N, C-alpha and C positions, 0 to 999 in steps of 0.2 A: 279499540283489543283490546288491550291486561284488565279496561274497564267493561268493558261487556264478559270479557271471561271471567270478573268480580261477581257483577253482579247477580249474572247465573248460578254460579255458588249459591250465592247470598241466599235463596230463591229454590233452590235443591236443598240445602240446609233448612228450611221454611218447611220446607212440601214434604221433608223426614220428617222435624218433630210433630209436624202437626200431624201424622200418619199416624208415631204413639202414640197423640196424645189419645186420640178416638182410641187406639187398643186396648187404651189402659183401660179404660169407658166402657168395648163391649169385656173386657176381661173382668169387670165388674161386674156387669149383666150380668154374665156368664155363672159369673159364682154365687153372684144374691136367686141366680132361680132354682141354682141346686140347691139353694141353700134351701131355696122357698118349699125345690118338691119337696127334699126329702125332709121338714121339719112339717108338710103336705102328710105326707106317709107318715112321721109315727105318729100323729095326730091321727086322721082318717079311719088309715088301715086298725083293726085291732091287734095287741101285742100275744101274738101266740105267746098259748100254755103249751104249749110242747115243750117247750125248753128249759121245762123240771124233769122230763126227761130225757132229755140229749144230753144239758149236762150237769145231771145227780144237781141239783140244788133249788133254791124257793129264789123267786124275783126278788130285787134291792125295792128295796123302797128308797118313797123321794128322799132326800138326805132333811133334816131338818134344818131350818131354817135360824139359825143364833146368829148371831154375833161371835164366838170365839171360834162358831163353824166356817163363820163366812170368811173373816178376817184370817184366818190359821189357814183355809188354805183347801181344808178337806171337804168343801161344799161343793167344787168345780169334781173330783174325783167326779164322789160318788151321787155328782148329781151325770155325771156323762156314763154312769154305772150303767143308774138309773134310765134314761136314754138310750143305751144299747138295746137292754134289757126287750123292750118298747119296737124295734122294730120289727113293720112286718115280713108276715115270712122267715123269721133268726134262724125260726129251725131248720127251713126250709135249707137256702146260702150251709147252713154252720154243713151239714146234708151233705150240699155235693162238693164238699171244700174237701171233701170230706177224701169223697167221694174223687174225684179228679188229681186229692193227693200217693192215691194209690192206684188207680192207673199210669200215671208215671211215676211210679217208680221212689216216692218221697218219704224216707221215714219219717216216724214221729217225733220227736225229738227226744232221748237217753232221762227215764227220770230219775232226777239224784235218789242219789243209794235211801238216804236218810228217810226214814218214812218221819209222817208228820206227827206223828204220836214225839220222836226224839224232840223238839222244838221243846223245847221249858214252857212247863205252863205256869203263868203269874191270875190262874181263875179257884178261884176260891172251891175251896168244898163245899158241895149242893147239902142246900135246906138236906135236915134228918128230920122229916113230915112223921106224924104220930106215927106207930105203926096199926097197920094194917095189914090182913093181910092180899101175896101175890095172886090176880086174879084178873088176867084176859082174855079177852075172847079174840077167838085168829085173825086175825086179818081182812077182810075181804078181797075176794081178786082184783084188781087193781082195774081200771078199766083204758092201761096204754093203750095203743097203737100196732104200742114190743114188745112185745111178748117175749117170755126169759127161753132156756133150746127147750126145743122140743123134750116132751117129759113122755118116755113107753111108761106103759106098764112095766115090773121092777123082773125082769128078766140076766137072769144069774151069766150067759157071756157077754150081757154091756157089763158090767159088775155093775150090776145092779139086784142082786139075789139079797138070803137071807144075810144077814148085821151077824157074823159070828165073833163073839168076847175074846177078848187076850188070854191065849190059856200058856200059860206060863204058871211057876208051877205053886201054888195051893194056901193062902196058910189058915189053919183056923176059921176066918167069920171072910174069910172071899166069894167070890162072889162064888155059888154054888152051879148048880143046872137048871135046879130050885126057883131063885134069884134074876138069875143072871136074864134067864128070859122068857116070856108069856107063857108060853104052851110047854114048859119044865124043860126041853129038848138043848139048852144052853145057848139057841139059837131066839135073838129075836122073832115073834113070828111074819107075817107075807104082810099083812094093812101097818103088822111095828116098821119093819124093813121099808113101804111106801114111803109112809111118814117118816124117816132120819135121813132117809138118805135117796132121795126121786131124781137126781141129778148125778150124775158120771164126774167122776175129774182122771176119765181120763182128753188128753188136748187133741183141739180139731186140729188137720190141714197138717203140714210139715210144719216145724217148729226152725228160725232163725234170725242168726243172729240181731241186734238191735241194742248199741251201743254193746253196756254192760247187761241186757238183759235179751230172756233169748222169750222170741213172737211170734205166737202161733193162730191159730184164726179166733179160734174165742179166748186164747188169753196174754198174759204177759209174765214173763216166770224170774223173779229173779238170778242171775250167776251169782255160788257162792264163792266164796275166796277164802282158805284158813288165816289163821290168824296165832301162830302158834301163841309168841311169848303176849297176848290176852287170855288167850287159855290157859297160859299157866298161871295167868295171875287170878282170872276170876278162882282157878282152884282156892287158891292159899287165900285170894279175900275170906271164901269164906268155911277156907277154916281155923282161919282169924280167933271170927263170929264166932265158931264149935268153941274156942279154948274165952272166949270173953263170958259167954253164956254162964250157969246155972244151973243147978241140975235139971230144972222143972223144965226142959222144951228138952224136941229133938228138932234136927234141923234137915231139909229137907234139899236136895238141888235138882231141877225138869229143866233141861236142853230139849226148849224143839224146834226139833228141825226147822229149815224154808222149804217153800214147793220140791225145788230141781233133785232136793231126794228121792222121790219116787219117782216118777216125768220114766217113761222108756229108757234101757241104759245108753241107747245108741249118744241122749242129750242131757242124762244127769251124767257120763264121761265129762263133760267140760269144762262141769266146775269142778271144785275140792271135793275129800271122801265129807260127810258130815259123823257118820257116822270112826271115824277116824277120830275127827275128833274132839266127838261127844267122847267115844269110850279114853279117850288122854287124857282131859278129867278127870273125871271119872278113877279116873287111877292113882288121878292126885290126892284126890283130898282122904285127909282123916278116914280115923274111926270116930264114928260120932256124925258124920255127916252123909244119906243114905242119897246114894243118885236114885232119881227111877226116870223108871225103859221108857218112856214116851220114843222115844226112835222106833223101839220095837213094837210098842200096843198100832204106830197109827202103819208104817210095812205092813203090818199083815193085813189094814185097812182101808190099799191103801189106794186098791181100783173106788174108792165109792168117794165120797162127795165133800170130804175134808181139807179143802181149801176153798177159797173161794178163783177164779178166775182174772176178777176183774181189782182185784184189791190182799193185798201183801198175806195178810192173817189167813190163819187156818177158822176153820168152820164152827162153830156149835157141835157138834156133832163132833167133829176131831177130838177136840177137846176133852171132850165125853173122855172118848179109852184112851185118854194120856192120863181124866180126872182115876176110872177103873187100873189104871196101874200103879199108882196114888196112893190108891185107897187097897190093894193090894202088898204096898211096900207100907203103907202105913197103920196096917191089919184093924182096918175098921169097911162093917160088911158096905158095900159100893150098890147103889139102890137105880134101878134096871132104867133100864127106855122107857117101857108098857103105863111106868108108873107115869110119866107128865102127859104134859098139857103139849100138843105140838102147837103154836105158832105159824102161819109163813109172813113173813114180810116182800113181797119181790120188786121185778129191777129197781137190782145195788147193781147203780158203779162206784166201782171203789173207788182209792186211797192211782190207781193203778193207771184205770182211765181217766179220772182226772191228770193225769202230769205229763198222759199223751194221748190223746181220744183219734180213736178211728170207725170207722162204720163199725165194721169189720164186730167189736170189743159192743162199741152199740146194741144190736143186735144180739146180742150174745148176756145182760143182762146174768146179775148175779139175784140169786132167791133166799132172804137173811132165814133160815126156822130158828128159830129161840124155842126154849122151850123149859114152860113153862112148870111144876109141881102140886100134883092132886092130895098133897097130900095137908094134917094141921100145917101150917111153917105162916109166921106170919116172923117182917123182916121193919128195922126200924126208915127203913128206905129200899126205895125200886132198887133189882137189881135189871128189869129190865124197861126202858125205856122204846113205849112200841109209838111210831111215826105219824099222827093225826092224816085222818087222808088229804092229800094233796101235796104231807112234808115229802122231799124227801128219804129216801131210808140211806141210812153208814151206819158205821160200824158201832155210832155212840149207841144204842142200841141198846146195848153191852154196857152196863151200869155207868152211861150216862159219858164215858166220855173217859179218857186220863185225868184228875188233879192227884194234888200233894202227895194226901192219904182221905180214903174214909173210911169210916168207923161204922160197920153193920152189926146190928144188933136182932138175935132174933129170938121166937118163941120156941126155942129147943130146950135150951134150963138145963145141958149136963157141965156148966162149968168148962169147958172149957176151952180151946183161942188161938183163931191159926191164925197166924201173921205173915199177910203174900206176899214183898220183894221183888219186886212185875216188870219187867216191862207191857206196850200194849199190846200182847197174847194173851195175857192175863185176865181179860176184860172178860174172853165169854166164861172161863174154867172157875169163874170163883162164884157162879150161878150155883155149880155141881157142890158146891160145899157146902151152900148153907143150909140142908138138912140137916149136919153132923157136928154144927160148932155154939156154939156157947153169944159168943163173938166170934168176926169177924173183918180182922185191920189190913188197908190192901194200904202199898208205900206203893209210888213210884217216886223210886231211888233218882231221877233226872228233878226233881224241883222239892225233896221233902226236905226239913231243916231239921228233924229236930234228932232221936236216939234212935238205932231202932235194939241198938240192945237195952239200950235202959227203955223203953217198953216191954220189950218181951222178957222183964226181972219185974216187971210189975207183976206178973201176973201170974194165976198158977197154973200147969199143965197146956203147954202153951206148942205147937206145930210150925215150925217155923221153915217157910216155903219158900225158896230165890225159882219164882218160874222166870224168864231169859230166852228168847227166839238166838236160832246161835248166829244168826247175819251180825244181828246186835252186839254178842259173846267177841268179833273181833273188830271194834273199838273200845280202842284204852278206854274210853271215856268214858263210856255202859258203864266199866270193870270199875273206874273209877270214880262215877257217880256210886257206886253201889258201895264199894269203900267210904264213903268221904259222909255217909250216911252211918255207919258202925258207933 
């Protein structure tokens, strides 16, 4: 009896092992079949060209077959990215994923607060080609299936009426009604207004907190929290610059507010006051450091398209109003927008979208409006880098991005120099200065290794301009970067 039971156990064990062996083979066959189906799908179906619109980037290229790349581990990761781009109907899968997440009430992960430009750049400055005029043809309208937000004709009720230049106490050379607008009224004409601001800065839908961001149907807006210690240190560092400079220079401070300052009051109250922070910093500046009221200039035009919706930066139009305020402070004649050609680059999905993509944001892409001076002006490097057809629009359109330093010489020939110590908000501000200076030197203190004081003192008739956004000033590291390049 015992022997028979042992025989049955051995038989059962043998059957069990056989079953396991069969299941392993079945699993292997199923895995290989799924793999072959996937490879066949990738191979047989054309890759989805809409990816560049959905994800705001170009396609990954097939990795380079070199020994260093293969044995260094880079080839595998690059090959995965290349394969992932070539999955049939990828854009539909991405869209479905976004929709499911929204229906389920799942918020996208909140982006980290540090903008991409805050990473220290290891890139060399862009090449310095021979002088050539900045002449760009207006970009052709994209054939993308994802159009920008509907753009009605200029309607004051929608915040798209005539654009009025900031009204402040004018100096002798301030823009006058004759120079500030094409019709002599001190306002831009209807045509100019339509070109300058065809989209509104009024958010759509009801805002809700999503991590450290305020999320609307058409935008993500960063919450601002003040850092009083860093604010005081910023003013202290600028005063030290003033003390170290010779009398051949003027010093300006332009603190650029971020978008939440100009949202409806119910939302702006969620954040600390940027105007209080700016006024505190300005009150601590020593005599000889001129504060430029960028906040006031933007506040008067806040209903216009002065900030992007899917990116944390302001637009070139927003930078123009700050430029007009700077021109008054610097006693130079501001050039009206009517003296510029407008270049439209549609379907811009910026940093905020890249960090937290949603279907709602994707259907509300920004348009980059760039402005090319109509007058006679040559520059040693291009100020605008208009993307080729098929290339994704990026904020790098302005100056080509962030570099440790860029030296721009112009055909102005007046002997004047502007040195700008900046973060990436200044990239779309710099082109407005080109008609006023023979030389413009752009310094990113996060990666620059020279001495700004020595640089300024080596030139005559210099305007040293510090342009930093208020959020960056809340980071002690950014302020110390400014101090470290003194």
